VEXKOLMAR-612333 format. One record per atom (N, C-alpha, C, CB): x, y, z; residue in one letter. Coordinates in steps of 0.05 Angstrom, whole numbers, padded with zeros to 5 digits, always signed. Glycine has a CB too. Example, Ala and Ser with C-alpha at 12.3 -4.5 7.8 and 13.67 -1.06 7.14 Angstrom:
REM residues 2
+00264-00114+00156A+00246-00090+00156A+00264-00066+00156A+00226-00089+00181A+00257-00045+00142S+00273-00021+00143S+00258+00001+00157S+00282-00012+00114S
END
This chain:
REM residues 314
+01835+01239+00267M+01821+01220+00250M+01795+01206+00273M+01846+01196+00236M+01777+01208+00262A+01752+01195+00281A+01751+01160+00278A+01719+01209+00267A+01748+01154+00306I+01749+01125+00307I+01717+01112+00301I+01761+01115+00339I+01713+01094+00286M+01687+01082+00280M+01674+01062+00298M+01689+01070+00257M+01658+01072+00309T+01644+01051+00329T+01634+01023+00315T+01617+01065+00343T+01633+01001+00328P+01614+00975+00314P+01588+00980+00305P+01609+00951+00334P+01574+00999+00321A+01546+01010+00313A+01549+01030+00288A+01533+01026+00339A+01565+01040+00284A+01564+01060+00262A+01572+01041+00238A+01585+01087+00267A+01588+01020+00241L+01595+01004+00222L+01571+00987+00208L+01615+00987+00233L+01552+00984+00227Q+01529+00966+00216Q+01514+00978+00188Q+01506+00964+00240Q+01505+00958+00170A+01487+00973+00152A+01463+00980+00159A+01482+00960+00131A+01449+00998+00144P+01424+01008+00151P+01401+00986+00145P+01418+01035+00136P+01381+00989+00159A+01360+00968+00156A+01353+00966+00133A+01338+00972+00170A+01343+00944+00123A+01330+00942+00094A+01302+00951+00095A+01330+00912+00082A+01293+00959+00080P+01266+00968+00073P+01249+00945+00075P+01264+00978+00045P+01217+00943+00081P+01203+00920+00086P+01197+00913+00058P+01178+00924+00106P+01197+00887+00047T+01195+00875+00024T+01165+00878+00019T+01206+00848+00024T+01157+00872-00010P+01126+00875-00020P+01115+00849-00005P+01121+00873-00057P+01130+00830+00002A+01113+00804+00013A+01108+00809+00042A+01128+00774+00010A+01126+00829+00057T+01120+00833+00081T+01099+00850+00089T+01139+00839+00090T+01097+00873+00069R+01076+00890+00070R+01045+00877+00064R+01084+00910+00052R+01052+00857+00045R+01031+00841+00039R+01015+00823+00065R+01043+00823+00017R+01028+00810+00073S+01025+00794+00095S+01008+00812+00120S+01057+00784+00104S+01022+00834+00122R+01014+00856+00144R+00979+00860+00135R+01036+00891+00140R+00983+00866+00112L+00953+00880+00096L+00931+00850+00103L+00958+00887+00049L+00942+00825+00096H+00925+00804+00098H+00919+00803+00124H+00935+00780+00088H+00931+00806+00145R+00925+00801+00170R+00909+00822+00181R+00946+00796+00184R+00914+00851+00173R+00893+00870+00179R+00865+00861+00168R+00900+00897+00169R+00867+00856+00145E+00837+00845+00134E+00827+00825+00144E+00835+00837+00108E+00843+00803+00152H+00830+00784+00168H+00815+00788+00196H+00847+00768+00173H+00831+00806+00208M+00823+00817+00233M+00795+00829+00228M+00845+00837+00243M+00797+00853+00209A+00774+00866+00203A+00748+00846+00196A+00781+00884+00180A+00753+00823+00180A+00732+00804+00175A+00719+00793+00196A+00740+00784+00162A+00741+00783+00216A+00731+00766+00236A+00711+00787+00255A+00757+00752+00252A+00722+00812+00258A+00702+00829+00272A+00680+00830+00267A+00705+00851+00273A+00675+00836+00238F+00651+00838+00226F+00632+00814+00228F+00656+00845+00199F+00645+00788+00228I+00628+00762+00227I+00624+00759+00256I+00643+00734+00211I+00638+00768+00280A+00636+00760+00303A+00611+00759+00317A+00650+00770+00314A+00598+00782+00313L+00571+00792+00324L+00554+00766+00313L+00559+00827+00312L+00546+00760+00283P+00532+00739+00279P+00539+00714+00283P+00525+00739+00259P+00563+00704+00290V+00569+00677+00301V+00564+00678+00330V+00599+00669+00295V+00566+00700+00344I+00561+00697+00372I+00529+00701+00376I+00579+00718+00391I+00518+00713+00359G+00487+00709+00360G+00476+00682+00358G+00475+00722+00339G+00493+00668+00334F+00480+00642+00325F+00490+00622+00349F+00492+00633+00291F+00516+00625+00359V+00516+00603+00383V+00500+00609+00406V+00543+00597+00396V+00493+00639+00411L+00477+00641+00436L+00449+00633+00436L+00477+00669+00445L+00441+00638+00408F+00407+00638+00400F+00400+00613+00387F+00397+00662+00377F+00420+00599+00373I+00406+00575+00360I+00424+00552+00370I+00403+00576+00325I+00454+00553+00370G+00471+00530+00370G+00465+00519+00402G+00506+00537+00361G+00465+00540+00425Y+00461+00531+00448Y+00434+00522+00455Y+00470+00548+00463Y+00416+00533+00446P+00387+00521+00451P+00386+00494+00441P+00363+00537+00436P+00397+00490+00414M+00392+00463+00403M+00411+00444+00419M+00398+00462+00369M+00429+00450+00426L+00446+00434+00446L+00430+00424+00471L+00470+00452+00457L+00419+00446+00482Y+00408+00444+00507Y+00380+00420+00504Y+00399+00477+00517Y+00368+00428+00475A+00346+00420+00473A+00350+00386+00473A+00334+00435+00450A+00370+00377+00459V+00379+00351+00457V+00377+00336+00485V+00408+00352+00446V+00393+00352+00506Y+00399+00344+00531Y+00370+00340+00541Y+00417+00364+00548Y+00353+00367+00538A+00326+00365+00553A+00305+00343+00543A+00312+00392+00550A+00314+00331+00518S+00297+00312+00507S+00301+00285+00522S+00303+00309+00477S+00317+00278+00540F+00326+00257+00556F+00319+00265+00585F+00357+00253+00554F+00303+00285+00589T+00293+00295+00620T+00270+00292+00620T+00297+00324+00628T+00255+00294+00648R+00228+00299+00654R+00229+00329+00663R+00215+00279+00675R+00225+00346+00654W+00221+00377+00659W+00194+00388+00653W+00240+00393+00642W+00188+00410+00669N+00160+00427+00665N+00173+00448+00653N+00140+00437+00693N+00192+00458+00650G+00202+00486+00643G+00213+00503+00664G+00180+00502+00633G+00203+00496+00691L+00205+00509+00710L+00232+00498+00732L+00177+00509+00721L+00228+00475+00736S+00240+00463+00763S+00267+00451+00741S+00216+00433+00785S+00291+00437+00760D+00310+00424+00746D+00303+00404+00733D+00329+00417+00759D+00313+00399+00710P+00304+00373+00694P+00317+00350+00703P+00309+00375+00663P+00304+00328+00705Q+00312+00300+00713Q+00319+00278+00691Q+00290+00289+00729Q+00342+00272+00691F+00350+00256+00670F+00337+00229+00668F+00377+00253+00672F+00323+00219+00654I+00309+00195+00651I+00314+00175+00624I+00280+00203+00653I+00334+00184+00612G+00344+00167+00590G+00327+00167+00563G+00347+00139+00601G+00317+00144+00557L+00303+00148+00534L+00271+00139+00537L+00317+00132+00513L+00266+00147+00558D+00234+00147+00572D+00216+00165+00553D+00232+00162+00608D+00222+00184+00548N+00209+00203+00525N+00204+00193+00499N+00224+00225+00521N+00226+00177+00493F+00225+00168+00465F+00210+00142+00463F+00252+00165+00453F+00208+00129+00482V+00193+00103+00489V+00164+00114+00486V+00201+00089+00521V+00158+00128+00506A+00135+00137+00512A+00121+00150+00481A+00140+00157+00536A+00138+00162+00463M+00128+00177+00439M+00124+00154+00416M+00150+00203+00429M+00139+00131+00418A+00135+00113+00405A+00108+00095+00409A+00157+00101+00408A+00098+00097+00429N+00070+00086+00442N+00047+00102+00446N+00074+00076+00466N+00056+00127+00433D+00031+00151+00441D+00018+00154+00416D+00042+00184+00453D-00007+00148+00414R-00020+00145+00384R-00025+00177+00375R-00052+00126+00383R-00030+00195+00394Y-00038+00228+00386Y-00009+00232+00370Y-00043+00256+00418Y+00011+00225+00379F+00038+00232+00364F+00038+00225+00337F+00062+00220+00375F+00030+00200+00333W+00030+00186+00308W+00006+00196+00288W+00027+00155+00314W-00016+00201+00305Q-00037+00214+00293Q-00028+00241+00279Q-00057+00219+00313Q-00022+00261+00298A-00005+00284+00292A+00010+00287+00267A+00013+00285+00310A+00032+00262+00267M+00049+00263+00248M+00037+00260+00219M+00069+00243+00254M+00011+00239+00220G+00002+00231+00197G-00014+00253+00189G-00012+00207+00198G-00030+00275+00205N-00043+00298+00198N-00024+00315+00179N-00052+00313+00225N+00001+00321+00194T+00016+00347+00180T+00024+00332+00156T+00045+00364+00199T+00036+00301+00150L+00039+00292+00125L+00016+00297+00099L+00043+00264+00130L-00010+00290+00115Y-00032+00292+00097Y-00036+00320+00090Y-00057+00280+00108Y-00034+00340+00102M-00034+00369+00104M-00009+00379+00073M-00022+00379+00142M+00010+00361+00074M+00027+00366+00055M+00021+00360+00027M+00047+00354+00062M-00003+00344+00026I-00013+00347-00001I-00014+00372-00018I-00036+00340+00000I-00020+00393-00001G-00028+00420-00018G+00000+00427-00030G-00040+00448+00003G+00026+00417-00023I+00047+00428-00033I+00051+00423-00065I+00068+00418-00018I+00047+00399-00077P+00047+00389-00106P+00022+00411-00115P+00039+00351-00110P-00001+00411-00108I-00019+00422-00113I-00019+00454-00116I-00033+00413-00100I-00006+00464-00095G+00001+00496-00098G+00021+00498-00116G+00010+00511-00072G+00041+00484-00122L+00066+00493-00143L+00048+00487-00168L+00101+00470-00143L+00033+00465-00180L+00023+00463-00206L+00005+00485-00208L+00010+00437-00212L-00021+00494-00191L-00032+00519-00198L-00014+00548-00201L-00052+00521-00179L+00011+00548-00183S+00031+00570-00187S+00038+00574-00212S+00055+00567-00174S+00048+00550-00227L+00057+00548-00250L+00041+00550-00271L+00068+00531-00251L+00017+00543-00267V-00006+00552-00292V-00009+00583-00292V-00038+00539-00286V-00011+00594-00268L-00016+00618-00264L+00006+00638-00277L-00020+00620-00237L+00031+00629-00271A+00056+00637-00283A+00055+00643-00308A+00075+00619-00280A+00053+00620-00321L+00044+00611-00348L+00027+00634-00360L+00027+00583-00347L+00002+00633-00349A-00015+00658-00358A-00010+00680-00357A-00033+00660-00349A+00005+00688-00332L+00013+00719-00336L+00040+00723-00349L+00014+00734-00308L+00053+00707-00358N+00074+00711-00372N+00069+00721-00396N+00087+00690-00374N+00042+00719-00409R+00034+00724-00435R+00030+00752-00438R+00011+00709-00441R+00033+00766-00462K+00033+00796-00463K+00001+00800-00466K+00053+00809-00491K-00010+00808-00441M-00040+00821-00445M-00044+00838-00425M-00064+00801-00444M-00071+00855-00431R-00070+00875-00410R-00081+00867-00387R-00082+00899-00417R-00077+00882-00361G-00082+00867-00332G-00063+00855-00325G-00102+00849-00330G-00042+00846-00331T-00021+00821-00316T-00012+00833-00295T+00006+00810-00333T-00006+00865-00289T+00005+00873-00261T-00015+00872-00243T+00018+00901-00260T-00042+00878-00248F-00065+00880-00232F-00067+00851-00220F-00091+00890-00249F-00066+00830-00237F-00067+00807-00227F-00045+00793-00212F-00073+00795-00245F-00023+00801-00215R+00001+00794-00205R-00002+00810-00178R+00026+00800-00225R-00017+00833-00172T-00021+00846-00149T-00041+00831-00131T-00029+00873-00156T-00061+00820-00142V-00083+00808-00131V-00077+00783-00120V-00103+00806-00147V-00058+00769-00134Y-00049+00742-00122Y-00028+00742-00103Y-00041+00723-00142Y-00015+00759-00098Y+00009+00766-00080Y-00004+00780-00053Y+00031+00787-00097Y-00025+00790-00059V-00036+00801-00034V-00038+00783-00008V-00063+00810-00041V-00049+00759-00009P-00048+00742+00008P-00022+00734+00024P-00056+00724-00004P-00002+00737+00007V+00026+00724+00019V+00035+00745+00036V+00051+00716-00004V+00032+00774+00028I+00034+00799+00050I+00015+00798+00072I+00029+00826+00037I-00005+00786+00072S-00026+00789+00096S-00016+00774+00121S-00055+00776+00088S-00029+00780+00142S-00025+00770+00167S-00036+00740+00166S-00040+00787+00189S-00022+00722+00175L-00032+00690+00172L-00052+00688+00194L-00007+00666+00176L-00053+00703+00217A-00076+00705+00237A-00100+00714+00223A-00069+00726+00261A-00097+00739+00209A-00120+00747+00199A-00136+00735+00177A-00116+00768+00193A-00113+00721+00157V-00119+00704+00141V-00139+00681+00152V-00095+00695+00132V-00129+00665+00175A-00143+00645+00183A-00167+00654+00202A-00125+00626+00195A-00170+00675+00209I-00192+00683+00218I-00215+00685+00197I-00187+00706+00230I-00205+00698+00171L-00226+00702+00150L-00236+00677+00140L-00216+00717+00127L-00218+00658+00139W-00222+00632+00130W-00240+00617+00150W-00196+00618+00124W-00235+00619+00168Q-00252+00605+00190Q-00286+00614+00196Q-00236+00612+00217Q-00285+00648+00188W-00313+00652+00185W-00329+00639+00154W-00316+00685+00187W-00311+00639+00136A-00319+00634+00104A-00324+00603+00104A-00292+00645+00079A-00312+00588+00125Y-00320+00557+00135Y-00343+00552+00151Y-00300+00545+00150Y-00352+00569+00162N-00377+00569+00178N-00405+00549+00164N-00384+00603+00181N-00413+00530+00178G-00432+00520+00164G-00452+00529+00163G-00436+00502+00167G-00470+00552+00177D-00488+00564+00175D-00489+00588+00158D-00494+00567+00195D-00472+00603+00161F-00471+00632+00144F-00449+00635+00129F-00471+00656+00160F-00429+00616+00128G-00404+00618+00119G-00404+00626+00091G-00390+00595+00122G-00383+00638+00074L-00389+00640+00050L-00385+00626+00028L-00384+00656+00045L-00370+00603+00040V-00366+00578+00020V-00397+00567+00016V-00344+00551+00034V-00401+00558+00034N-00430+00547+00036N-00452+00558+00021N-00439+00550+00062N-00450+00588+00026Q-00467+00604+00011Q-00462+00605-00022Q-00465+00630+00024Q-00443+00603-00026T-00431+00594-00058T-00441+00571-00067T-00400+00590-00060T-00440+00551-00053L-00447+00523-00059L-00475+00523-00063L-00440+00502-00036L-00492+00533-00044A-00521+00537-00044A-00530+00544-00071A-00529+00557-00025A-00519+00565-00086I-00523+00578-00108I-00527+00554-00129I-00501+00598-00114I-00511+00533-00126F-00512+00510-00147F-00528+00489-00138F-00485+00498-00152F-00544+00499-00111G-00560+00476-00103G-00540+00449-00085G-00574+00465-00134G-00521+00459-00081I-00502+00436-00067I-00508+00446-00032I-00460+00439-00080I-00510+00428-00019E-00512+00433+00014E-00482+00426+00023E-00538+00411+00031E-00468+00448+00033G-00446+00442+00046G-00444+00436+00071G-00432+00457+00043G-00419+00424+00079P-00419+00412+00107P-00411+00432+00129P-00400+00387+00107P-00407+00427+00150N-00395+00446+00173N-00364+00444+00168N-00403+00436+00205N-00349+00457+00149W-00325+00446+00142W-00307+00440+00171W-00311+00466+00120W-00304+00452+00188L-00283+00454+00212L-00291+00436+00229L-00282+00481+00227L-00316+00429+00225Q-00329+00412+00252Q-00333+00384+00246Q-00359+00422+00263Q-00322+00375+00217D-00322+00350+00212D-00302+00337+00199D-00341+00346+00203D-00294+00316+00218A-00264+00308+00211A-00257+00295+00183A-00255+00287+00232A-00280+00289+00169S-00274+00287+00139S-00268+00314+00122S-00298+00274+00125S-00274+00328+00128T-00272+00360+00115T-00252+00376+00126T-00299+00378+00120T-00246+00376+00152A-00228+00394+00168A-00200+00399+00155A-00224+00381+00197A-00187+00377+00153K-00160+00381+00137K-00160+00390+00110K-00147+00357+00136K-00183+00376+00088P-00183+00387+00063P-00186+00420+00065P-00206+00373+00046P-00203+00428+00085A-00211+00456+00090A-00180+00475+00093A-00234+00457+00121A-00163+00462+00110I-00142+00476+00119I-00120+00475+00096I-00133+00464+00146I-00119+00454+00078I-00103+00449+00051I-00111+00470+00031I-00110+00420+00039I-00139+00475+00033I-00147+00496+00010I-00137+00521+00016I-00179+00500+00005I-00141+00532+00044M-00135+00559+00055M-00103+00558+00047M-00142+00563+00090M-00088+00540+00060S-00060+00539+00057S-00048+00546+00030S-00052+00513+00065S-00062+00533+00006V-00051+00537-00020V-00057+00562-00027V-00058+00518-00040V-00088+00572-00022W-00090+00598-00027W-00071+00621-00020W-00109+00603-00018W-00063+00613+00005K-00046+00636+00019K-00020+00635+00007K-00044+00632+00051K-00006+00615+00004G+00021+00613-00015G+00019+00614-00043G+00034+00587-00012G-00001+00615-00055L+00002+00615-00085L+00017+00634-00095L-00021+00616-00098L+00009+00660-00091G+00022+00686-00101G+00057+00680-00099G+00011+00715-00080G+00066+00670-00077F+00097+00671-00076F+00110+00649-00096F+00108+00666-00045F+00095+00629-00093A+00112+00606-00115A+00101+00619-00147A+00099+00565-00108A+00081+00633-00153M+00070+00642-00173M+00096+00665-00184M+00040+00654-00165M+00102+00681-00163L+00119+00705-00173L+00148+00692-00177L+00119+00733-00150L+00157+00672-00165L+00180+00662-00170L+00185+00642-00199L+00186+00648-00145L+00163+00633-00201Y+00157+00625-00229Y+00156+00640-00255Y+00136+00615-00227Y+00146+00661-00249L+00142+00680-00264L+00166+00697-00275L+00124+00694-00251L+00185+00701-00253A+00214+00709-00255A+00232+00689-00270A+00226+00713-00228A+00225+00661-00266A+00243+00644-00276A+00234+00638-00308A+00244+00618-00257A+00214+00643-00313L+00198+00640-00345L+00212+00669-00357L+00152+00640-00345L+00208+00690-00345Q+00216+00714-00363Q+00249+00713-00363Q+00203+00746-00349Q+00260+00696-00349S+00288+00696-00352S+00301+00671-00374S+00299+00692-00321S+00278+00661-00380V+00290+00638-00400V+00296+00653-00428V+00265+00611-00405V+00318+00642-00443P+00323+00662-00466P+00308+00651-00488P+00355+00666-00474P+00297+00669-00504R+00275+00664-00528R+00288+00654-00544R+00260+00686-00541R+00316+00652-00550H+00325+00638-00571H+00323+00608-00572H+00350+00644-00573H+00320+00601-00546L+00314+00576-00545L+00295+00565-00558L+00310+00570-00524L+00272+00577-00553Y+00241+00570-00562Y+00246+00577-00593Y+00213+00590-00546Y+00256+00593-00603E+00262+00601-00631E+00271+00577-00651E+00283+00622-00630E+00299+00566-00635A+00310+00548-00641A+00293+00523-00649A+00325+00546-00623A+00281+00516-00626A+00259+00492-00628A+00237+00495-00646A+00246+00486-00601A+00231+00517-00647S+00207+00522-00666S+00218+00518-00697S+00194+00554-00662S+00245+00532-00698I+00259+00524-00728I+00258+00486-00731I+00299+00538-00727I+00270+00477-00711D+00268+00443-00715D+00243+00432-00715D+00282+00426-00692D+00220+00446-00710G+00193+00432-00712G+00182+00420-00691G+00194+00414-00730G+00190+00437-00664A+00182+00427-00633A+00155+00438-00627A+00202+00439-00609A+00135+00430-00623N+00107+00437-00621N+00107+00453-00590N+00085+00408-00624N+00090+00465-00579P+00089+00484-00556P+00091+00461-00535P+00061+00505-00554P+00081+00437-00536V+00081+00420-00512V+00111+00406-00509V+00056+00396-00514V+00124+00401-00531S+00152+00390-00528S+00165+00409-00517S+00166+00382-00552S+00165+00442-00526Q+00177+00463-00520Q+00173+00466-00488Q+00165+00486-00536Q+00149+00460-00475F+00147+00466-00449F+00163+00440-00436F+00115+00471-00441F+00162+00415-00446W+00177+00395-00427W+00206+00393-00430W+00166+00368-00430W+00212+00405-00453H+00243+00403-00461H+00259+00430-00453H+00246+00399-00495H+00246+00447-00452I+00259+00474-00449I+00245+00492-00421I+00253+00492-00481I+00224+00494-00418T+00211+00508-00395T+00214+00488-00375T+00180+00517-00399T+00207+00469-00371V+00208+00455-00345V+00241+00451-00336V+00192+00425-00348V+00261+00440-00353P+00283+00442-00341P+00298+00470-00331P+00296+00430-00357P+00293+00485-00347M+00292+00516-00335M+00287+00528-00313M+00279+00529-00344M+00260+00516-00301L+00253+00519-00280L+00258+00501-00259L+00232+00525-00281L+00272+00484-00261R+00281+00460-00239R+00292+00472-00218R+00302+00439-00250R+00311+00494-00215P+00325+00507-00192P+00303+00516-00182P+00345+00529-00198P+00285+00533-00194V+00263+00547-00174V+00240+00521-00165V+00244+00576-00193V+00235+00504-00173T+00220+00483-00163T+00235+00468-00144T+00210+00466-00183T+00260+00469-00146F+00275+00450-00124F+00272+00465-00100F+00308+00443-00129F+00276+00495-00104F+00277+00511-00076F+00249+00515-00064F+00289+00542-00079F+00229+00513-00077L+00200+00518-00073L+00197+00489-00056L+00178+00522-00105L+00199+00464-00069V+00193+00441-00055V+00209+00439-00027V+00198+00416-00073V+00234+00447-00030V+00250+00445-00003V+00235+00462+00020V+00282+00458-00008V+00232+00491+00015T+00218+00513+00034T+00194+00500+00041T+00213+00543+00021T+00179+00488+00020S+00147+00485+00025S+00149+00460+00048S+00127+00476-00007S+00165+00438+00041I+00163+00419+00059I+00168+00424+00087I+00178+00401+00052I+00199+00445+00095I+00201+00456+00116I+00178+00471+00131I+00220+00470+00112I+00165+00486+00114G+00147+00507+00125G+00123+00488+00131G+00139+00532+00104G+00117+00465+00116G+00090+00451+00119G+00097+00432+00142G+00078+00433+00091G+00116+00426+00146S+00122+00405+00173S+00119+00429+00202S+00162+00388+00172S+00117+00455+00197Q+00117+00472+00222Q+00088+00484+00223Q+00142+00495+00222Q+00070+00475+00210I+00044+00486+00208I+00028+00487+00234I+00029+00471+00187I+00020+00507+00245F+00015+00520+00273F-00007+00536+00273F+00036+00537+00283F-00003+00561+00263I-00024+00583+00267I-00052+00573+00255I-00015+00612+00251I-00048+00567+00230E-00075+00557+00220E-00091+00538+00241E-00071+00542+00193E-00078+00520+00247I-00085+00496+00267I-00099+00514+00288I-00057+00477+00280I-00084+00528+00304N-00092+00542+00330N-00111+00556+00326N-00075+00558+00343N-00119+00570+00308I-00136+00589+00305I-00163+00583+00294I-00125+00605+00291I-00163+00567+00274M-00185+00551+00260M-00193+00532+00281M-00176+00534+00233M-00178+00514+00287T-00188+00488+00304T-00171+00490+00328T-00184+00455+00288T-00177+00508+00347P-00163+00508+00367P-00159+00486+00391P-00170+00526+00374P-00179+00463+00387E-00178+00442+00405E-00163+00415+00388E-00210+00438+00416E-00150+00426+00364G-00143+00404+00349G-00159+00388+00329G-00135+00388+00365G-00183+00403+00325G-00204+00393+00307G-00219+00373+00317G-00194+00383+00283G-00242+00363+00299P-00262+00343+00311P-00245+00314+00312P-00292+00340+00291P-00241+00301+00335E-00228+00274+00335E-00198+00277+00329E-00242+00256+00313E-00190+00296+00337F-00158+00303+00333F-00152+00306+00301F-00138+00277+00348F-00171+00311+00286S-00164+00308+00259S-00148+00327+00247S-00185+00307+00245S-00145+00352+00259T-00125+00373+00248T-00102+00375+00255T-00132+00394+00251T-00092+00363+00285A-00073+00364+00297A-00047+00366+00284A-00076+00347+00311A-00034+00381+00276S-00004+00373+00274S+00014+00372+00289S+00007+00383+00261S+00040+00365+00281I+00057+00354+00300I+00071+00380+00321I+00080+00336+00283I+00073+00401+00307V+00079+00429+00319V+00060+00435+00337V+00080+00451+00299V+00030+00431+00333W+00008+00438+00347W+00009+00419+00378W-00019+00431+00326W+00018+00398+00371Y+00020+00376+00388Y+00039+00380+00407Y+00025+00354+00375Y+00066+00388+00398I+00091+00396+00412I+00082+00422+00434I+00116+00406+00387I+00068+00437+00420W+00060+00466+00433W+00038+00456+00452W+00048+00492+00409W+00018+00440+00452Q+00001+00430+00471Q+00017+00412+00496Q-00020+00412+00454Q+00033+00402+00490K+00046+00384+00511K+00068+00403+00530K+00063+00358+00495K+00077+00421+00513A+00098+00439+00525A+00083+00460+00545A+00114+00455+00500A+00063+00472+00534F+00051+00499+00546F+00023+00493+00560F+00046+00522+00520F+00011+00472+00552Q-00010+00467+00563Q-00012+00450+00582Q-00024+00461+00549Q+00007+00427+00583Y+00009+00404+00601Y+00035+00404+00619Y+00008+00380+00585Y+00057+00427+00605S+00081+00425+00621S+00102+00407+00624S+00074+00426+00640S+00095+00392+00597Q+00112+00363+00593Q+00133+00374+00577Q+00096+00335+00576Q+00149+00393+00582M+00168+00407+00568M+00195+00385+00556M+00179+00433+00590M+00202+00369+00572G+00222+00347+00566G+00211+00328+00538G+00225+00326+00595G+00183+00320+00544Y+00171+00304+00525Y+00164+00317+00498Y+00149+00294+00536Y+00157+00346+00502A+00156+00364+00479A+00184+00362+00462A+00149+00393+00491A+00203+00367+00482T+00228+00374+00467T+00240+00343+00453T+00253+00390+00492T+00232+00328+00464A+00239+00300+00453A+00225+00297+00424A+00228+00275+00475A+00200+00303+00425M+00185+00309+00396M+00202+00321+00379M+00161+00327+00398M+00207+00348+00387S+00217+00365+00371S+00246+00364+00358S+00214+00385+00383S+00260+00342+00375V+00283+00332+00364V+00277+00315+00340V+00297+00317+00385V+00263+00299+00341V+00249+00274+00324V+00244+00292+00302V+00220+00256+00336V+00223+00315+00303L+00214+00329+00277L+00239+00341+00263L+00194+00353+00283L+00257+00346+00280G+00280+00366+00262G+00294+00341+00252G+00303+00391+00282G+00303+00321+00262I+00316+00299+00247I+00302+00292+00220I+00318+00274+00265I+00277+00292+00222L+00259+00282+00200L+00262+00304+00175L+00227+00279+00211L+00259+00330+00186V+00260+00348+00168V+00291+00350+00152V+00251+00372+00181V+00314+00348+00168F+00342+00346+00157F+00343+00323+00140F+00363+00343+00178F+00331+00297+00144V+00332+00275+00126V+00320+00286+00101V+00317+00250+00136V+00292+00293+00103V+00281+00292+00082V+00294+00316+00059V+00252+00295+00090V+00308+00341+00075T+00319+00358+00061T+00347+00350+00042T+00323+00378+00080T+00360+00327+00061A+00383+00318+00050A+00377+00305+00028A+00399+00303+00067A+00352+00288+00025I+00346+00266+00005I+00337+00288-00028I+00312+00242+00021I+00326+00309-00013Q+00314+00325-00038Q+00347+00341-00052Q+00286+00354-00023Q+00365+00348-00037F+00388+00355-00046F+00405+00338-00063F+00401+00362-00026F+00400+00312-00051R+00414+00289-00064R+00396+00287-00094R+00413+00259-00043R+00373+00280-00093M+00357+00274-00118M+00364+00299-00141M+00321+00274-00110M+00359+00319-00129N+00363+00349-00144N+00398+00347-00163N+00362+00379-00111N+00415+00337-00144R+00439+00338-00154R+00441+00313-00176R+00460+00338-00131R+00433+00294-00173R+00429+00273-00191R+00414+00276-00218R+00417+00256-00177R+00390+00295-00215S+00381+00301-00238S+00397+00323-00252S+00355+00306-00235S+00416+00335-00247E+00431+00357-00257E+00452+00345-00274E+00443+00375-00234E+00460+00320-00258F+00479+00302-00272F+00469+00287-00296F+00489+00282-00254F+00445+00278-00299S+00431+00265-00314S+00423+00285-00338S+00409+00254-00298S+00421+00313-00334I+00419+00329-00353I+00442+00335-00370I+00411+00348-00344I+00469+00334-00354E+00490+00339-00365E+00502+00315-00385E+00505+00345-00343E
END
């Protein structure tokens, strides 16, 4: 008779339960997901996170971009508070943001016109969108020529109506409005296209129900169209403010010296001048930090206002 050993008497191992198999599958999925997002996260840390943290540190130093930074505390921020050119550049930047509501209004008008069923709408959509995809440097050079006081196209057009145009970019009173007009023209097609897409997504039965209730076209526009366009308007306002605070290429090409009497110098142009022309990298970094904080605060306010408006509608 065979003798059973203790090992032989042991019960066979139980098969893995569904919960065990599910947990293993989850771990594998998490590892695969981590591998997919590792490169973007590493790229963000190396090329955005670390430079931002170093910029905050550099804002408290005297640094020319080549030698070792020397810690000087709040001296850069004190100098900034007493720098009239900094405040003038900030004022110029805010002034040129006047073009944001003007551009949004014109874009909405164009979108409403192109949303109607008529011939040639595809052609006009293309024409209005061409400046958006055109090189900003090329557009700035084109408008610089058009604004020339002697032979520019703008003054030649005004002369047809008996108006003597100024030397737009060489006059402190007209230089900023000239850049605003060019910026509005450049971005008109982008906002128009977004508004047009939003208009075409509005359910037609809302207008039909409003017509049955006796609402006129103006009332339909304010109570149906405008609320339905609010998400697009919010997006355009936020992105336009962020982009407007960073205006640089137009200034650097059309008015390379910051315009007559420093009238067109934007804050980003002034930061670039301090950093790369005068090698005051620490001071320029301090201005960049202040600009970043201001943009963040304004964007946060816009998000809060948009959230409140949504609650009021509900």
